[in-house]
N, C-alpha and C positions, 0 to 999 in steps of 0.2 A: 433343858432349862426353860426353853420357851413354853413347852407344854405345861410345865409346872407353874410358871408365872401366870399363864392364862387361866389355868385351873384355880389357883389360889386367889387371883384377883377376881375372877367371875364368881367364885363361891363366896368370898367375903362380901362382895357387893350384893349378891343375892340375899345373903343372910341379913345384911344391913337394910336393904330396901324392902324385902318381902317380909322377913320375920319380925324385924324390930320396928321399922317405919310403916309397915302395913300398906305399901304402895300397890301390891298385887302383881298382876300379870305385866303391867307396864314397868314396874320395878325390875321384874325378872328380865324383860327384854332389854332395858337400859343396862343392867348389869352385864348381860351377855355381850352387848355391843361394845361397852366400855372395856371389858376384859379382853376381848379379841382385838380391839383397836390398840390397847396398850401392848399386847403381844406383837402386833404388826409394827408399831413404832420401835420397840426394842429390837425386833428382828432386822429392821432396816439399818439399825446402828451396829448390831453385833455380827450379823451374817455378812461376810465379805462377798459382794456380788457386783460385777460390772456387766451390764447387759451388752448383747452384741450390737454392733452398729447397724446391722441389717437383720431382717427376719431369717432365722436359720431353719429352713425346711428340713434339712438332714437331721438336726437335733430333735425336731418335733417328731419326725418319723421314727427315730430311735426310742424316744421316751413315751410316745403315745400308747404302744402296746402294753408297756409296764403300767402306765397310769390307768388305762381303761380296765385292766385286769382287776384292779382293786375297787372299782366303782360298785360292782355287785356286793362285795363284802361290806362296804360302808352303808350301802342302801339296805342291806339285810339287818345291820345293827340298828339303823334308824327305824326300820319297820318293826323290829323286835321290841324296841323301847315304846313305840307307839301302840303296838298290839297289846302288850301286857297292861298298859294303863287303860286302854279301851275295854279290855276284858275285865279288869278289876272294877271299873266304873259300871260296866253292864251287869256283872254278876252281883256286885255289892252296892255301895253308895258312892256318891261323888266325894264325900268327906273321907271315906276309906281310900279312894283313889288319890286324894290329896296327901294323905298320910304316907301312902306307898310311894308317891312321887318324891316326897321329902326324903324318905329313907333312900330312895334310889339316887337322888341328887347328892346326898351326903356320902354315898358309896362311890360316886362317880370319880372323885379325885384318885381313889385307889385304882380304878380302872385305867385312868390316864397314866398313872405311875407304872402299872404292869405293862401297858403298851410301850411306854418309854424304855423300860428295861429290855423289852423284847427287841426294840430297835437298837439299843445300845449294845446288845450282845451279838448282833448280826456280824460285825467284823470278826469277832472271835470264832463264830461258827464257820465263816468263810475260810479263815486261816486254819482251823482245825481239820477241815476237809482236804487240805493240800497234802500231797504225797510225802513231802519232807518233814511233816509234823509227827510227833510221837503219837502212837495209837490211842493213848489214854487222854489226849488233849481234848477231844470232843466230850468224853465222859466227865472230865473236870469242869468244862464249860457248862454242860447241862446241870451238873450238881450245884455249881455256883449260882446259876440263874434260878433254879428251883428253890434253893435255900434262901436267897435274898428275897425273892417274890413271896415265898411262904411266910417268912418272918414279918415282912411288911403287911401282908394281908391279915395275919393273926393280930398284929398290933392294932391295925385299923378296926378289925372286928371287935377288939376289946375296948378301944377308946371311943368308938362311934356312939354307942348308947349313952355314956355319960355326957357326951357333947350335946346330944338331943335334949337331955334333961336340963342342960344349961340354957338352951334356947328359950323354951316356953313349955309349960306343963301340958298345954293343949296338944302338943306334938309328941307326947310320951308314947303314943301308939307306934311311932316309927322306930323307937329304940330297939325292940326285939327283932325287927326286920333287917337292920343294918348288918349284923354279923352274917346272916344268910346271904344277903346280896353281895357282900364283899368276898366271902369265901367261894 
């Protein structure tokens, strides 16, 4: 829910500030900050958390290996997004890189949804691997996740191009890229 809220708020603000009000990079940055701040405020109200009275070194030792192990993954995702834009801008033109960035940003909510579904299905995967569960429990979980994610991606791939045409005709070049990026 929080990922969806942040994604929707940031995307709506980016569209309003960058595409409609033409604020540019400053508008993009403001939209990103406001969207994430909104997510933080909602998380502080929704997620039940009472901090420890003292710094818990044992908890940090337990969670640090898990946290550090995902840093290369997120660094690779960031580097991949940066590299493809640099490559497009180097091989083609900055305007083409801008169109590609727009298509990529419009496909980004689907990426967040796919990640969210992956996280949401983790408890099912953990339970399916237990010895007392039926043998086909894992197969059903995989089929359900693949079905839901595939249906959502196909819907986004079909609805993304018309959304670009609603924004501004100058961005029409992004429309054919969205299905490929989403899928």
